Backbone bond lengths (Angstrom), bond angles and torsions (degrees), N, CA, C in turn:
res aa  C-N    CA-C-N  psi(-1)  N-CA   C-N-CA  omega(-1)  CA-C   N-CA-C  phi
1 X - - - 1.447 - - 1.511 109.03 -
2 X 1.346 118.64 127.93 1.445 121.18 -179.38 1.513 111.42 -57.53
3 X 1.331 114.57 148.17 1.464 119.54 -176.66 1.515 111.88 -59.23
4 X 1.372 116.53 -37.76 1.456 118.93 179.82 1.509 112.18 -63.11
5 X 1.358 116.43 -38.07 1.458 119.68 179.26 1.515 111.04 -67.53
6 X 1.344 116.02 -39.80 1.458 120.25 177.98 1.514 110.18 -62.37
7 X 1.338 116.17 -45.82 1.456 119.89 -179.61 1.522 110.86 -62.15
8 X 1.359 116.79 -35.03 1.448 120.08 179.41 1.521 111.53 -62.52
9 X 1.332 116.74 -42.40 1.462 119.97 178.98 1.520 110.48 -69.60
10 X 1.336 117.05 -37.43 1.462 121.22 -178.26 1.525 111.11 -69.49
11 X 1.329 116.09 -28.72 1.459 120.41 -172.95 1.525 111.36 -59.19
12 X 1.321 117.09 -37.80 1.462 121.04 -176.86 1.529 111.73 -101.45
13 X 1.316 116.98 29.15 1.464 120.58 178.43 1.523 110.21 -115.34
14 X 1.332 114.57 156.60 1.462 119.62 -179.28 1.530 109.03 -129.54
15 X 1.331 118.05 146.05 1.475 120.28 178.47 1.522 110.82 -70.67
16 X 1.320 116.47 145.44 1.475 119.58 179.11 1.526 110.16 -143.42
17 X 1.320 116.11 48.24 1.454 120.48 176.62 1.513 112.88 92.79
18 X 1.321 115.49 -166.88 1.463 120.60 -178.95 1.529 109.76 -147.18
19 X 1.323 115.43 156.78 1.459 123.45 176.66 1.522 107.87 -134.89
20 X 1.327 116.72 132.36 1.463 121.36 -177.51 1.530 110.99 56.96
21 X 1.336 115.11 28.70 1.457 118.95 -179.17 1.513 113.71 78.67
22 X 1.345 117.85 5.28 1.461 121.98 -179.10 1.526 109.27 -102.51
23 X 1.337 118.91 118.13 1.465 121.01 178.46 1.533 110.98 -61.19
24 X 1.320 116.40 140.58 1.457 122.54 177.82 1.524 108.46 -113.30
25 X 1.326 116.70 132.28 1.453 121.91 177.57 1.530 109.36 -121.62
26 X 1.323 115.95 140.40 1.462 122.16 179.36 1.524 109.87 -113.42
27 X 1.316 116.21 131.64 1.456 120.93 175.64 1.532 108.89 -74.05
28 X 1.321 116.23 140.74 1.467 119.86 -175.40 1.526 112.51 -65.78
29 X 1.346 117.59 -22.22 1.458 120.61 179.12 1.521 113.06 -87.05
30 X 1.330 117.75 -3.37 1.460 120.38 -177.02 1.532 113.03 -57.59
31 X 1.342 119.53 -41.39 1.480 119.40 179.04 1.524 113.81 -59.48
32 X 1.346 117.22 -18.20 1.456 119.81 -179.42 1.526 111.91 -63.15
33 X 1.338 116.65 -29.18 1.468 119.80 -179.76 1.525 110.03 -60.95
34 X 1.339 116.51 -50.10 1.461 120.42 178.76 1.524 111.20 -67.20
35 X 1.335 116.56 -38.41 1.458 120.75 -179.47 1.525 111.25 -62.72
36 X 1.333 116.58 -46.02 1.460 120.95 179.44 1.527 111.29 -65.07
37 X 1.338 115.54 -36.83 1.472 119.32 177.77 1.523 110.49 -62.62
38 X 1.336 115.58 -43.47 1.455 119.40 179.40 1.519 112.48 -66.34
39 X 1.345 116.47 -42.70 1.464 120.32 -178.70 1.523 110.95 -65.32
40 X 1.355 116.56 -44.31 1.468 119.38 -178.99 1.522 111.35 -64.03
41 X 1.333 116.61 -36.34 1.467 120.18 177.93 1.529 110.72 -67.54
42 X 1.320 115.50 -40.25 1.463 120.29 179.47 1.528 111.02 -66.62
43 X 1.345 116.88 -43.39 1.464 120.66 -179.87 1.522 111.85 -66.48
44 X 1.343 116.22 -24.45 1.466 120.09 178.85 1.525 111.93 -77.51
45 X 1.321 116.34 -3.99 1.450 119.97 175.72 1.506 115.33 89.15
46 X 1.336 117.61 16.51 1.454 120.44 179.50 1.536 109.95 -78.36
47 X 1.326 117.84 157.13 1.471 121.06 178.38 1.518 110.98 -67.08
48 X 1.331 115.96 164.21 1.470 120.39 -174.81 1.521 111.86 -61.91
49 X 1.335 118.21 -28.56 1.473 119.39 178.35 1.534 110.98 -64.67
50 X 1.335 116.19 -35.53 1.467 119.98 178.12 1.524 111.10 -67.77
51 X 1.333 116.06 -34.60 1.466 120.25 177.25 1.529 109.86 -63.36
52 X 1.331 115.81 -44.54 1.471 120.00 177.82 1.522 110.52 -62.14
53 X 1.333 116.25 -42.97 1.466 120.33 178.55 1.521 110.79 -58.88
54 X 1.339 115.97 -44.23 1.464 120.39 -179.58 1.519 111.14 -61.18
55 X 1.334 116.49 -44.45 1.465 120.90 -177.85 1.528 111.17 -67.66
56 X 1.320 116.83 -41.92 1.470 120.62 -179.08 1.523 111.30 -65.11
57 X 1.336 116.52 -44.36 1.469 120.52 -177.33 1.529 111.21 -71.15
58 X 1.342 117.04 -45.96 1.468 120.62 -177.95 1.523 112.34 -80.00
59 X 1.326 116.74 -10.63 1.462 120.70 179.94 1.514 112.88 -101.36
60 X 1.332 117.86 -105.29 1.465 120.52 -173.09 1.526 114.88 -61.05
61 X 1.334 118.44 -38.02 1.469 119.31 -177.34 1.528 111.59 -69.86
62 X 1.333 117.20 -41.94 1.463 119.31 176.90 1.527 110.63 -67.22
63 X 1.335 116.02 -37.86 1.464 120.96 178.47 1.529 110.36 -58.38
64 X 1.319 116.99 -47.54 1.466 121.83 179.73 1.531 110.23 -63.34
65 X 1.333 116.41 -41.22 1.468 120.68 -179.21 1.523 111.28 -62.24
66 X 1.333 116.81 -46.77 1.463 120.68 179.61 1.529 110.77 -65.85
67 X 1.333 116.26 -39.16 1.463 120.21 179.59 1.527 110.72 -61.91
68 X 1.331 117.05 -44.28 1.462 120.24 178.57 1.525 111.03 -63.68
69 X 1.315 116.91 -37.27 1.469 120.88 175.79 1.528 110.36 -59.57
70 X 1.328 115.55 -46.56 1.465 120.42 179.53 1.523 111.34 -63.49
71 X 1.328 115.93 -41.14 1.464 119.81 179.54 1.517 110.69 -64.17
72 X 1.331 117.13 -29.78 1.462 120.10 174.99 1.515 111.01 -62.35
73 X 1.328 117.02 -42.85 1.460 120.97 176.55 1.535 110.87 -63.91
74 X 1.329 115.41 -43.70 1.466 120.21 -178.38 1.523 111.00 -62.75
75 X 1.337 116.36 -45.15 1.474 120.58 179.24 1.515 110.50 -58.63
76 X 1.337 117.01 -46.15 1.457 120.78 -178.84 1.524 110.85 -65.75
77 X 1.339 116.58 -39.69 1.457 120.00 -179.89 1.530 110.85 -62.33
78 X 1.322 116.07 -41.76 1.462 119.36 178.58 1.522 111.34 -65.33
79 X 1.324 116.67 -33.36 1.460 120.92 -179.71 1.523 112.00 -64.85
80 X 1.333 117.11 -27.45 1.469 119.67 -179.56 1.523 111.37 -102.40
81 X 1.327 116.47 14.07 1.459 119.94 172.87 1.509 116.20 93.27
82 X 1.328 118.59 7.70 1.463 120.45 177.69 1.529 109.84 -85.20
83 X 1.309 115.73 163.18 1.461 120.56 177.97 1.525 109.20 -106.32
84 X 1.313 116.42 151.55 1.468 121.43 178.88 1.516 108.58 -120.53
85 X 1.326 116.01 124.86 1.459 120.38 -177.28 1.528 111.49 -89.43
86 X 1.335 117.47 -55.49 1.451 120.55 177.90 1.520 109.95 -167.79
87 X 1.318 115.90 172.30 1.462 122.94 176.68 1.527 108.28 -120.15
88 X 1.317 115.55 133.57 1.460 121.49 177.96 1.526 108.47 -113.52
89 X 1.325 116.70 125.11 1.457 122.42 175.44 1.521 107.44 -104.60
90 X 1.335 116.73 120.46 1.456 121.13 -176.07 1.530 109.23 -132.62
91 X 1.334 119.03 173.94 1.466 120.95 -171.38 1.524 115.42 -54.09
92 X 1.319 118.37 -30.25 1.463 119.88 -179.04 1.517 112.69 -97.84
93 X 1.317 118.61 11.72 1.461 119.55 176.30 1.508 114.12 138.70
94 X 1.338 115.47 -131.51 1.455 119.78 -177.35 1.508 111.23 -144.71
95 X 1.322 116.66 150.97 1.460 123.05 178.15 1.523 108.81 -129.65
96 X 1.325 115.83 125.44 1.460 120.35 176.26 1.527 108.00 -103.05
97 X 1.299 117.19 120.58 1.462 122.09 -177.77 1.525 108.67 -90.60
98 X 1.319 115.71 107.04 1.458 121.48 -173.02 1.515 109.51 -125.62
99 X 1.311 117.16 137.43 1.451 121.65 179.96 1.512 111.61 -112.93
100 X 1.336 116.63 141.77 1.451 120.10 177.35 1.508 112.37 139.78
101 X 1.328 117.06 149.86 1.452 122.21 177.20 1.523 108.93 -87.68
102 X 1.330 117.25 137.79 1.458 120.48 -177.03 1.526 110.90 -127.00
103 X 1.317 115.34 145.77 1.461 121.76 173.80 1.531 108.44 -90.50
104 X 1.337 117.38 164.13 1.472 119.77 -176.74 1.530 114.36 -53.24
105 X 1.331 118.34 -44.48 1.467 119.71 -179.48 1.521 110.96 -64.50
106 X 1.329 116.36 -38.03 1.462 119.71 178.15 1.528 110.79 -68.14
107 X 1.343 116.07 -36.11 1.457 119.89 178.59 1.531 111.04 -64.49
108 X 1.321 116.81 -40.24 1.468 120.88 177.66 1.530 109.97 -60.80
109 X 1.330 116.05 -42.62 1.459 120.99 179.78 1.527 110.82 -63.56
110 X 1.340 116.32 -45.29 1.461 120.50 -179.09 1.535 110.65 -66.63
111 X 1.334 116.21 -46.46 1.463 119.98 -177.64 1.524 112.08 -65.31
112 X 1.321 116.42 -37.59 1.456 119.83 -178.23 1.514 113.90 -76.84
113 X 1.329 117.30 -20.30 1.464 120.26 -175.92 1.521 112.70 -72.15
114 X 1.330 117.81 -26.32 1.465 120.02 176.56 1.525 111.09 -67.19
115 X 1.342 117.53 -58.12 1.470 119.44 177.55 1.530 112.87 -58.52
116 X 1.335 117.29 -30.98 1.468 120.24 -178.61 1.529 112.02 -61.74
117 X 1.328 117.61 -25.31 1.465 120.04 -179.71 1.531 112.01 -66.03
118 X 1.328 116.67 -20.04 1.462 119.26 -178.75 1.526 112.44 -76.10
119 X 1.338 117.33 -19.20 1.464 120.17 179.80 1.531 111.11 -64.69
120 X 1.346 119.62 -53.46 1.468 118.53 176.97 1.527 112.83 -64.83
121 X 1.345 116.84 -31.42 1.464 118.50 177.64 1.522 110.97 -67.19
122 X 1.322 116.75 -37.85 1.461 119.92 175.15 1.526 110.57 -61.76
123 X 1.340 115.59 -41.95 1.462 119.49 178.83 1.513 112.11 -63.43
124 X 1.333 116.45 -40.09 1.467 120.64 -179.98 1.518 111.52 -64.90
125 X 1.333 117.53 -49.22 1.463 120.39 -178.88 1.524 111.17 -66.47
126 X 1.332 117.52 -34.16 1.461 120.44 177.83 1.527 110.59 -66.15
127 X 1.338 116.49 -39.67 1.467 120.37 179.69 1.526 110.83 -65.18
128 X 1.344 116.48 -43.62 1.464 120.04 179.22 1.528 110.43 -64.62
129 X 1.337 116.52 -41.27 1.458 120.05 179.13 1.529 111.17 -63.27
130 X 1.333 115.94 -39.80 1.465 119.94 178.83 1.528 110.84 -61.75
131 X 1.324 116.84 -37.37 1.465 120.52 178.84 1.528 111.81 -69.31
132 X 1.338 115.92 -39.19 1.457 119.96 -176.34 1.528 112.94 -81.49
133 X 1.331 115.04 -37.75 1.466 119.73 -170.51 1.535 113.14 -108.99
134 X 1.328 115.95 -16.25 1.457 119.35 -179.25 1.509 114.20 88.26
135 X 1.333 117.64 -8.80 1.462 122.37 178.00 1.522 108.78 -158.05
136 X 1.331 115.91 167.68 1.460 121.07 -179.66 1.527 109.15 -109.82
137 X 1.306 117.32 128.35 1.461 122.46 -179.53 1.523 109.65 -148.83
138 X 1.332 116.28 157.12 1.460 121.24 174.74 1.528 110.93 -102.69
139 X 1.313 116.62 0.33 1.464 121.72 -178.10 1.527 111.05 -102.24
140 X 1.331 114.48 146.56 1.468 119.86 177.05 1.528 111.64 -97.70
141 X 1.317 115.46 6.95 1.471 119.35 -178.17 1.531 110.92 -57.03
142 X 1.326 115.33 128.79 1.453 120.71 176.96 1.514 114.81 84.50
143 X 1.326 117.07 0.44 1.465 120.54 179.45 1.524 109.68 -103.33
144 X 1.336 115.79 146.13 1.456 121.65 -178.73 1.521 109.85 -121.41
145 X 1.322 114.94 137.07 1.454 121.02 -173.00 1.523 112.33 -60.52
146 X 1.319 118.23 -33.68 1.457 120.19 -176.98 1.524 112.71 -81.42
147 X 1.331 116.66 -16.75 1.456 120.03 -178.79 1.532 113.39 -111.11
148 X 1.325 117.58 -26.43 1.474 121.42 -173.09 1.527 112.30 -125.10
149 X 1.323 115.97 39.18 1.471 119.80 -175.49 1.532 111.15 -57.13
150 X 1.343 117.66 -47.88 1.464 120.79 -178.59 1.513 112.12 -61.24
151 X 1.325 117.18 -42.03 1.467 120.80 178.88 1.524 111.29 -64.52
152 X 1.330 116.41 -38.56 1.461 120.48 179.52 1.529 111.71 -67.14
153 X 1.327 116.78 -35.54 1.462 120.22 174.93 1.527 109.60 -62.09
154 X 1.329 116.44 -45.43 1.467 120.62 -179.83 1.525 111.41 -62.08
155 X 1.333 117.10 -42.39 1.464 120.82 179.93 1.525 110.34 -65.41
156 X 1.336 116.65 -41.10 1.464 120.26 178.10 1.523 111.05 -60.76
157 X 1.340 116.96 -41.80 1.456 120.35 -178.45 1.532 111.68 -75.19
158 X 1.324 117.25 -29.82 1.465 119.21 173.21 1.532 110.17 -63.52
159 X 1.319 116.49 -45.15 1.464 120.53 177.93 1.522 111.62 -65.18
160 X 1.333 116.11 -38.92 1.457 120.63 178.74 1.524 111.41 -61.46
161 X 1.323 116.57 -51.14 1.462 120.58 -178.34 1.522 112.13 -66.59
162 X 1.321 116.71 -38.43 1.460 119.69 178.46 1.523 110.69 -64.91
163 X 1.339 116.55 -41.81 1.461 120.53 179.02 1.525 111.27 -64.37
164 X 1.341 117.01 -42.81 1.460 120.37 179.50 1.530 111.19 -64.82
165 X 1.324 116.23 -40.84 1.462 120.67 179.58 1.526 110.94 -62.70
166 X 1.333 116.59 -50.90 1.461 120.43 -177.04 1.525 111.89 -69.47
167 X 1.333 116.63 -40.48 1.461 119.84 -178.51 1.523 111.01 -62.12
168 X 1.329 116.57 -43.18 1.454 120.13 -176.99 1.509 113.28 -72.39
169 X 1.325 116.64 -29.33 1.468 119.88 -176.98 1.527 113.24 -94.40
170 X 1.343 118.29 -18.09 1.459 119.80 -172.91 1.528 114.44 -116.62
171 X 1.316 118.11 -13.59 1.476 120.22 -178.95 1.527 109.45 -101.21
172 X 1.337 117.71 106.86 1.472 121.34 -174.85 1.518 113.81 -84.10
173 X 1.327 116.77 50.52 1.461 120.70 179.84 1.520 109.26 -102.65
174 X 1.318 116.64 125.62 1.455 120.73 -178.61 1.528 109.73 -67.42
175 X 1.351 117.53 136.51 1.464 128.21 3.22 1.533 113.45 -105.77
176 X 1.323 118.16 37.78 1.459 120.69 177.76 1.522 110.23 -61.89
177 X 1.321 116.14 159.76 1.465 121.26 -175.75 1.517 112.53 -54.20
178 X 1.333 116.98 -40.59 1.460 120.44 -178.68 1.519 111.72 -59.06
179 X 1.329 117.35 -41.10 1.463 120.60 -179.05 1.525 111.14 -66.14
180 X 1.332 117.56 -36.12 1.464 121.11 178.99 1.532 110.53 -69.18
181 X 1.323 115.43 -39.19 1.463 119.62 178.28 1.523 110.05 -66.79
182 X 1.341 116.81 -44.03 1.462 120.83 179.27 1.524 110.88 -62.04
183 X 1.329 117.40 -44.30 1.471 120.51 178.46 1.520 111.01 -60.70
184 X 1.319 116.32 -40.77 1.466 120.18 179.84 1.522 111.25 -64.51
185 X 1.343 116.53 -41.10 1.463 120.23 178.84 1.531 110.91 -64.22
186 X 1.328 116.82 -39.83 1.464 120.66 178.31 1.526 110.86 -63.99
187 X 1.323 116.54 -41.62 1.466 120.66 179.40 1.527 110.73 -67.19
188 X 1.328 116.92 -36.99 1.464 120.28 178.11 1.524 111.39 -64.87
189 X 1.333 117.11 -26.29 1.465 121.47 178.23 1.526 111.85 -83.76
190 X 1.332 116.19 3.76 1.463 120.42 176.48 1.516 114.72 90.16
191 X 1.323 117.98 9.59 1.460 120.22 179.34 1.523 110.43 -69.73
192 X 1.327 116.50 142.88 1.460 121.50 177.59 1.530 109.61 -61.67
193 X 1.337 118.53 139.61 1.475 120.57 179.69 1.520 113.59 -52.34
194 X 1.350 117.13 -41.45 1.455 119.80 -179.14 1.529 111.16 -64.93
195 X 1.330 116.71 -39.83 1.470 120.41 178.52 1.524 110.64 -67.59
196 X 1.342 116.21 -41.21 1.462 120.57 178.73 1.524 110.09 -61.39
197 X 1.328 116.54 -42.47 1.467 120.51 178.91 1.528 110.60 -64.00
198 X 1.329 116.86 -36.99 1.467 120.95 178.88 1.526 110.39 -64.51
199 X 1.336 116.98 -40.27 1.461 121.28 177.61 1.529 110.00 -63.52
200 X 1.332 116.60 -42.90 1.466 120.73 -179.27 1.527 110.73 -64.22
201 X 1.329 117.33 -39.71 1.465 120.58 178.08 1.527 110.03 -63.11
202 X 1.334 117.33 -43.53 1.466 121.19 179.92 1.535 110.90 -62.62
203 X 1.329 115.72 -44.53 1.471 119.65 178.10 1.526 110.81 -63.73
204 X 1.329 116.02 -38.45 1.460 120.49 -179.37 1.525 111.63 -64.29
205 X 1.335 116.21 -39.56 1.467 120.27 179.31 1.529 110.08 -62.03
206 X 1.335 116.62 -44.77 1.461 120.03 178.38 1.530 111.25 -62.76
207 X 1.343 115.94 -42.69 1.462 119.97 179.27 1.531 110.76 -64.99
208 X 1.333 116.31 -38.18 1.463 119.96 179.62 1.526 111.47 -64.75
209 X 1.324 116.99 -37.01 1.459 119.94 177.49 1.526 110.29 -60.70
210 X 1.344 115.61 -39.67 1.467 119.87 178.00 1.525 110.69 -66.68
211 X 1.345 116.67 -42.95 1.464 120.38 179.60 1.523 110.57 -63.96
212 X 1.334 116.62 -40.13 1.467 120.21 178.33 1.527 110.92 -65.76
213 X 1.330 116.63 -36.38 1.467 119.79 177.26 1.527 110.58 -63.61
214 X 1.336 115.95 -41.84 1.459 120.38 177.14 1.529 110.49 -64.09
215 X 1.337 115.77 -40.38 1.464 120.01 178.95 1.522 110.69 -62.78
216 X 1.342 115.93 -42.03 1.463 120.00 179.51 1.523 110.66 -63.60
217 X 1.340 115.59 -41.64 1.466 119.15 177.75 1.524 110.97 -62.65
218 X 1.349 116.27 -38.84 1.463 120.51 179.45 1.518 110.99 -62.57
219 X 1.344 115.72 -40.50 1.468 119.81 179.64 1.522 110.52 -67.15
220 X 1.335 116.47 -45.77 1.464 121.02 -178.36 1.529 111.44 -62.38
221 X 1.342 115.47 -39.03 1.458 119.54 -178.05 1.523 112.79 -87.95
222 X 1.348 115.57 6.02 1.468 121.42 178.93 1.527 111.26 57.25
223 X 1.326 115.77 38.93 1.459 120.00 -179.50 1.519 109.48 -76.28
224 X 1.314 115.87 145.07 1.464 120.54 -177.51 1.516 112.79 -66.02
225 X 1.335 117.93 -16.14 1.464 120.70 -177.45 1.517 112.78 -92.14
226 X 1.335 118.14 -0.11 1.463 120.86 -171.00 1.519 113.17 -58.46
227 X 1.332 117.22 -43.92 1.470 119.20 -177.55 1.516 111.72 -66.83
228 X 1.351 117.26 -40.58 1.460 119.99 178.82 1.519 111.22 -68.17
229 X 1.330 117.22 -40.02 1.461 120.24 177.72 1.518 110.97 -59.15
230 X 1.320 115.95 -42.95 1.462 120.59 -179.07 1.520 111.07 -66.92
231 X 1.329 117.61 -42.43 1.463 121.00 178.79 1.520 111.60 -62.31
232 X 1.329 116.65 -40.55 1.460 120.26 179.03 1.522 110.06 -65.50
233 X 1.338 117.48 -41.40 1.462 120.82 178.88 1.533 110.82 -60.86
234 X 1.327 115.57 -43.28 1.471 119.84 178.91 1.523 110.40 -63.88
235 X 1.325 116.51 -43.08 1.467 120.57 -178.14 1.524 110.78 -65.01
236 X 1.335 117.02 -44.59 1.463 120.72 178.89 1.523 110.37 -64.32
237 X 1.334 116.38 -38.12 1.458 119.77 177.83 1.519 111.54 -62.13
238 X 1.328 116.99 -39.95 1.464 120.99 179.23 1.526 110.93 -64.80
239 X 1.331 117.44 -40.60 1.464 120.28 179.41 1.526 111.05 -68.38
240 X 1.334 117.50 -37.83 1.456 120.98 176.90 1.517 110.82 -64.11
241 X 1.319 116.56 -40.75 1.466 120.89 178.39 1.525 110.60 -62.92
242 X 1.331 117.28 -38.73 1.465 120.54 179.27 1.532 111.01 -65.34
243 X 1.336 115.91 -38.88 1.462 118.59 177.30 1.525 110.20 -65.00
244 X 1.327 116.65 -41.76 1.465 120.59 177.59 1.528 110.82 -60.14
245 X 1.323 116.57 -45.63 1.463 120.21 179.64 1.525 111.61 -64.23
246 X 1.318 116.92 -39.10 1.460 120.13 178.46 1.524 110.94 -63.26
247 X 1.338 116.59 -38.41 1.463 120.02 179.07 1.527 111.11 -68.88
248 X 1.326 115.90 -45.30 1.464 120.76 -177.88 1.528 111.40 -62.63
249 X 1.323 116.51 -38.62 1.464 120.91 -175.94 1.525 113.25 -95.44
250 X 1.336 116.74 10.50 1.461 119.78 176.20 1.516 114.11 68.23
251 X 1.341 117.04 33.67 1.460 120.68 -177.61 1.528 112.38 -114.67
252 X 1.338 117.29 27.11 1.456 120.14 -179.88 1.525 112.47 -63.72
253 X 1.344 116.64 -19.84 1.464 119.24 179.09 1.525 111.72 -64.39
254 X 1.346 117.34 -11.85 1.467 119.77 176.67 1.522 111.58 -71.68
255 X 1.329 116.66 -14.87 1.467 121.11 176.12 1.518 108.15 -98.00
256 X 1.330 118.36 127.92 1.469 121.64 -176.21 1.522 113.64 -56.09
257 X 1.334 117.45 -38.77 1.459 120.27 -178.57 1.524 111.37 -66.23
258 X 1.325 116.34 -51.51 1.456 119.81 -179.73 1.520 111.25 -67.37
259 X 1.336 117.53 -33.04 1.461 120.77 178.32 1.520 110.99 -61.61
260 X 1.344 116.68 -44.35 1.456 120.28 -179.67 1.521 110.85 -64.36
261 X 1.353 116.57 -40.88 1.462 120.42 179.97 1.530 110.49 -65.84
262 X 1.330 116.20 -40.69 1.464 120.06 179.73 1.519 111.41 -67.45
263 X 1.332 116.22 -38.64 1.462 119.65 177.83 1.525 110.42 -65.62
264 X 1.348 116.41 -38.80 1.458 119.39 178.86 1.508 111.90 -65.62
265 X 1.339 117.31 -40.63 1.455 120.73 177.97 1.523 110.81 -65.42
266 X 1.334 115.95 -39.19 1.454 119.90 179.81 1.525 110.84 -64.11
267 X 1.329 115.79 -38.60 1.465 119.62 179.16 1.520 110.89 -65.22
268 X 1.333 116.62 -37.99 1.458 120.48 -179.59 1.513 112.53 -70.21
269 X 1.333 116.58 -34.87 1.468 120.21 -177.71 1.521 112.39 -91.82
270 X 1.329 115.55 -10.49 1.456 119.14 179.78 1.505 112.62 73.48
271 X 1.308 117.99 23.56 1.453 121.74 -179.60 1.516 109.60 -83.68
272 X 1.298 115.69 102.42 1.450 120.03 -177.26 1.506 112.78 -62.94
273 X 1.362 116.00 -35.84 1.460 118.24 -177.44 1.519 111.20 -67.98
274 X 1.343 116.38 -41.67 1.455 118.61 -179.90 1.506 110.84 -67.27
275 X 1.342 115.79 -38.02 1.450 118.76 178.10 1.514 109.79 -60.89
276 X 1.327 115.23 -38.29 1.448 118.37 -178.62 1.511 112.32 -62.28
277 X 1.342 117.06 -43.64 1.458 119.05 -177.28 1.507 113.02 -79.24
278 X 1.340 116.45 -50.82 1.461 118.90 -177.78 1.510 111.15 -70.37
279 X 1.336 116.02 -40.02 1.454 119.20 -179.18 1.506 111.70 -64.95
280 X 1.328 116.04 -35.82 1.461 118.63 179.44 1.514 110.44 -64.73
281 X 1.335 115.51 -41.21 1.464 118.00 179.31 1.511 110.89 -64.88
282 X 1.329 116.67 -41.25 1.466 119.07 -179.52 1.503 111.01 -66.71
283 X 1.324 117.22 -34.62 1.460 119.79 -176.70 1.514 112.29 -72.90
284 X 1.359 116.50 -12.27 1.455 118.37 178.33 1.508 111.18 -84.86
285 X 1.317 117.97 16.94 1.455 121.22 -176.30 1.506 114.10 -61.57
286 X 1.351 118.37 -14.95 1.453 118.47 179.37 1.520 111.07 -81.97
287 X 1.331 117.46 -5.91 1.444 118.61 172.16 1.520 108.03 -86.64
288 X 1.327 117.85 174.19 1.456 118.51 -167.48 1.511 113.09 -113.34
289 X 1.307 113.81 143.14 1.448 121.57 175.33 1.512 107.63 -154.21
290 X 1.325 119.26 142.16 1.436 120.03 -175.57 1.507 114.84 -74.76
291 X 1.248 114.12 142.65 1.435 123.16 171.71 1.495 107.77 -108.64
292 X 1.083 125.73 120.93 1.419 115.69 178.68 1.496 117.38 -99.42
293 X 3.400 127.64 -159.15 1.461 153.12 164.22 1.405 116.89 -166.06
294 X 3.474 146.05 170.01 1.143 140.17 165.37 1.408 156.60 140.81
295 X 1.581 131.17 38.42 1.457 123.63 -175.07 1.494 113.40 -117.75
296 X 1.232 127.76 160.28 1.431 122.27 174.95 1.504 115.09 -167.57
297 X 1.308 116.73 179.91 1.445 123.33 179.36 1.491 104.58 -77.40
298 X 1.264 120.69 121.10 1.422 123.71 -156.72 1.487 98.20 46.07
299 X 1.279 115.70 51.08 1.444 122.84 -169.93 1.500 111.52 -76.49
300 X 1.322 113.16 144.09 1.440 119.88 173.36 1.504 106.59 -118.80
301 X 1.298 116.32 153.00 1.440 118.06 -178.75 1.499 110.88 -110.72
302 X 1.318 115.74 139.23 1.435 121.19 177.86 1.488 108.88 -125.60
303 X 1.314 118.04 148.96 1.439 120.17 178.78 1.489 110.38 -133.69
304 X 1.287 115.28 159.28 1.429 119.02 176.85 1.485 109.24 -150.83
305 X 1.306 120.76 147.04 1.433 118.18 179.78 1.486 116.48 -168.32
306 X 1.331 113.89 -177.96 1.437 121.47 178.75 1.504 110.47 -143.96
307 X 1.287 119.20 151.78 1.438 121.14 172.75 1.500 111.03 -175.04
308 X 1.303 116.36 -175.87 1.432 119.33 -179.78 1.498 107.53 -149.24
309 X 1.254 123.00 151.36 1.450 126.09 177.00 1.505 113.73 97.01
310 X 1.278 113.14 126.46 1.441 120.49 -179.37 1.514 110.08 -75.18
311 X 1.311 118.28 -28.64 1.455 120.76 -172.05 1.517 113.55 -86.36
312 X 1.315 118.74 -18.31 1.460 120.58 -177.06 1.506 110.86 -107.16
313 X 1.307 116.84 150.55 1.447 119.29 179.10 1.501 112.03 -121.31
314 X 1.305 118.32 26.06 1.450 119.53 -174.32 1.503 113.43 -102.39
315 X 1.333 118.19 -20.10 1.458 118.58 -173.65 1.493 112.52 -87.78
316 X 1.320 117.37 84.97 1.445 120.76 179.49 1.503 112.76 -138.37
317 X 1.340 114.96 158.25 1.456 121.04 172.92 1.510 106.37 -119.82
318 X 1.313 116.53 135.27 1.458 118.95 178.27 1.507 112.39 -126.01
319 X 1.317 114.48 154.25 1.436 119.38 173.57 1.504 108.48 -148.11
320 X 1.282 116.00 151.08 1.449 118.78 -178.09 1.499 111.83 -106.86
321 X 1.289 116.41 138.57 1.434 121.47 179.23 1.503 110.70 -104.21
322 X 1.285 116.81 133.84 1.458 121.17 -174.16 1.526 109.30 -114.32
323 X 1.300 116.95 124.73 1.459 120.06 -179.33 1.506 112.00 -126.65
324 X 1.304 118.16 100.07 1.449 119.52 174.86 1.522 109.19 -69.63
325 X 1.311 117.89 130.08 1.456 118.32 -175.74 1.514 112.74 -108.20
326 X 1.268 120.31 -78.89 1.434 117.75 -175.22 1.507 112.96 -147.73
327 X 1.277 117.60 144.37 1.454 122.09 178.53 1.518 108.99 -104.16
328 X 1.309 115.61 150.79 1.457 118.48 176.45 1.505 109.12 -60.82
329 X 1.273 114.03 139.90 1.428 116.13 -179.40 1.507 108.74 138.50
330 X 1.258 115.18 172.84 1.437 119.63 -171.45 1.493 112.22 -62.65
331 X 1.307 118.84 -40.55 1.437 116.55 -171.66 1.506 117.30 -154.36
332 X 1.282 119.97 4.17 1.459 118.68 -173.41 1.510 111.37 -101.48
333 X 1.357 117.76 133.57 1.449 119.83 174.09 1.494 110.14 -82.87
334 X 1.309 115.08 159.15 1.463 119.03 -177.76 1.511 109.42 -91.37
């Protein structure tokens, strides 16, 4: 992500403490996600309890979920010797600013650690739901908002965490976690960095077509998540385009993962010139660049990531957060 774009997002953020020694910053527009969820639920004619459910799920609960996802990336990055500067939570998710050069195996560990945080969260929400409802389900069938509010919150968060887990691990769109893991696997198989990047761009285009189709369906069906889905598609498309441009112009060294692979290849071939360019980019890992994870029914998007380098915008991890809010009807959330 270009430094100017990073500064633009940081400009409207405020500090709100730290966790594990990592400063946390909140974007001033972040509350709009919960506000829009509540307004759309209210305009759809749902009862006031559904409005509260929408705000709680798309607000503080989703915020905590995305933050834990980001902390998973940060923890893994520190384990492999990278530094973590801070985490930014903004309307489309979260960005973890991490510095350091990473090898493919380390990248897989870092990228996978964000989605892995959803496994214990799924277990926690399932346990609470079992206590409240007597069984675990992802369906709201037979539940009423005025009588089963706690159970509906648990079901919403189960769907949210499951969606974030699957989206991050199965959608190979750059710079989501899946794309970083796939790129690392390709590099481990000896594929040239430029070829690996080309494969990731191709996969990203296919994934974007699917995301755009979902966005179009959301608009046609007047779903409350349509605007967020569209914004995420545009944002992912912009990041994919940047990766394509970096590959075409020979600037893949701006991404910590590709820089490390290029430096390793240069060392093996004894190419002093390549070592100079790729190695220099990798050695700038102590500078900062965001790593980024998000969609749902009255869906909100969350992102999480890792990267290094102030000058490059490619090293990120993303994840999507899914928040089912409310279904038309007297009392059931969707």
